[in-house]
C-alpha positions as CSV (number, residue, x, y, z in Angstrom):
1,M,23.7,-6.6,25.8
2,S,21.8,-9.1,23.7
3,T,21.4,-12.7,24.7
4,V,20.5,-15.7,22.6
5,S,17.5,-17.8,23.6
6,P,17.4,-21.6,22.9
7,S,15.4,-20.9,19.7
8,N,18.2,-18.6,18.4
9,T,16.0,-15.6,18.8
10,R,17.9,-12.4,19.9
11,W,16.4,-10.4,22.7
12,D,17.2,-6.8,23.4
13,D,17.5,-6.3,27.1
14,E,16.8,-2.6,27.0
15,S,13.5,-2.5,25.2
16,G,12.1,-6.0,25.5
17,D,11.9,-6.3,21.7
18,R,13.2,-9.3,20.0
19,E,14.6,-9.8,16.5
20,P,11.9,-11.7,14.5
21,D,12.7,-14.6,12.3
22,Y,14.3,-13.0,9.2
23,R,11.8,-14.7,6.9
24,F,8.9,-12.8,8.5
25,T,10.9,-9.6,8.2
26,L,11.6,-10.3,4.6
27,A,7.9,-11.1,4.0
28,N,6.9,-7.9,5.6
29,E,9.3,-6.1,3.3
30,R,7.9,-7.9,0.2
31,T,4.4,-6.7,1.3
32,F,5.6,-3.2,1.6
33,L,7.2,-3.4,-1.9
34,A,3.9,-4.8,-3.3
35,W,2.1,-1.8,-2.0
36,I,4.7,0.5,-3.6
37,R,4.3,-1.4,-6.9
38,T,0.5,-0.9,-6.7
39,A,1.0,2.8,-6.2
40,L,3.3,3.0,-9.2
41,A,0.8,1.1,-11.3
42,L,-1.9,3.6,-10.2
43,V,0.4,6.5,-11.2
44,A,1.1,4.9,-14.6
45,G,-2.7,4.6,-15.1
46,A,-3.2,8.3,-14.0
47,V,-0.5,9.4,-16.5
48,A,-2.1,7.3,-19.3
49,V,-5.6,8.7,-18.7
50,L,-4.4,12.3,-18.4
51,H,-1.7,12.4,-21.1
52,L,-1.1,9.4,-23.2
53,V,-4.3,7.7,-24.3
54,P,-6.6,9.7,-26.6
55,L,-9.9,9.2,-24.9
56,Q,-13.2,10.6,-26.3
57,W,-14.3,11.4,-22.8
58,H,-15.6,14.7,-21.4
59,H,-12.6,16.6,-20.1
60,G,-13.9,16.8,-16.5
61,L,-14.4,13.0,-16.5
62,Q,-10.9,12.4,-17.8
63,L,-9.5,14.8,-15.2
64,T,-11.5,13.1,-12.4
65,V,-10.3,9.6,-13.2
66,G,-6.7,10.6,-13.6
67,L,-6.6,12.7,-10.4
68,S,-8.4,10.0,-8.5
69,L,-5.8,7.4,-9.5
70,A,-3.0,9.7,-8.6
71,A,-4.6,10.5,-5.2
72,L,-5.1,6.8,-4.4
73,A,-1.4,6.3,-5.3
74,V,-0.4,9.1,-2.9
75,V,-2.6,7.5,-0.1
76,I,-1.0,4.1,-0.6
77,T,2.6,5.5,-0.8
78,A,2.1,7.5,2.4
79,Y,0.4,4.7,4.3
80,A,2.6,1.7,3.2
81,P,5.7,2.6,5.3
82,L,3.5,3.2,8.3
83,R,2.0,-0.2,7.8
84,W,5.4,-1.8,7.4
85,F,6.6,-0.2,10.6
86,R,3.5,-1.2,12.7
87,V,3.8,-4.8,11.5
88,Q,7.5,-4.9,12.2
89,R,7.1,-3.4,15.7
90,A,4.3,-6.0,16.4
91,M,6.5,-8.9,15.3
92,R,9.4,-7.6,17.5
93,R,7.1,-7.4,20.5
94,D,5.5,-10.7,19.8
95,R,2.1,-9.2,19.5
96,P,-0.7,-9.9,17.1
97,L,-0.4,-8.2,13.7
98,P,-2.3,-4.9,13.5
99,T,-5.1,-4.6,11.1
100,S,-4.8,-2.2,8.2
101,P,-7.4,-0.2,6.3
102,L,-5.1,-0.1,3.3
103,P,-6.6,-3.1,1.4
104,L,-10.2,-1.8,2.0
105,V,-9.2,1.8,0.9
106,T,-7.5,0.5,-2.2
107,A,-10.4,-1.8,-3.1
108,V,-13.0,0.9,-2.6
109,G,-10.9,3.5,-4.4
110,V,-10.3,1.2,-7.4
111,A,-14.0,0.2,-7.5
112,L,-15.1,3.8,-7.5
113,V,-12.7,4.7,-10.3
114,C,-14.0,1.7,-12.3
115,L,-17.6,2.8,-11.8
116,V,-16.7,6.3,-13.0
117,V,-15.0,4.8,-16.1
118,V,-18.0,2.6,-16.9
119,V,-20.6,5.3,-16.4
120,G,-18.3,7.8,-18.1
121,N,-18.2,5.7,-21.3
122,Y,-21.9,6.1,-21.6
123,W,-22.0,9.8,-20.6
124,R,-20.3,11.9,-23.3
């Protein structure tokens, strides 16, 4: 049976978890959706590089850039729900939010792809 504390926070007697303020839950959901949008943008970039934009690149370079973008999108898509769940669980248990490697992985991945594109434009 759930009870209501003076701050209108519901507590679950069985697990000790509490329902976080809905604004934090919605913010966590928006962050999850932002990661999914990022992955979709990377997929769009991969499709463009591999199939749509007529590039004068070496075929191996074009394949490397396209597949790297697609692989980064897969990593983000796989990790985003895990991150959402971990943050939600931390909020329910009133614990500090867990750190995530996702921003660093994304930044390094995009930087490497950019480096390959810049170097690839001069290596034909």
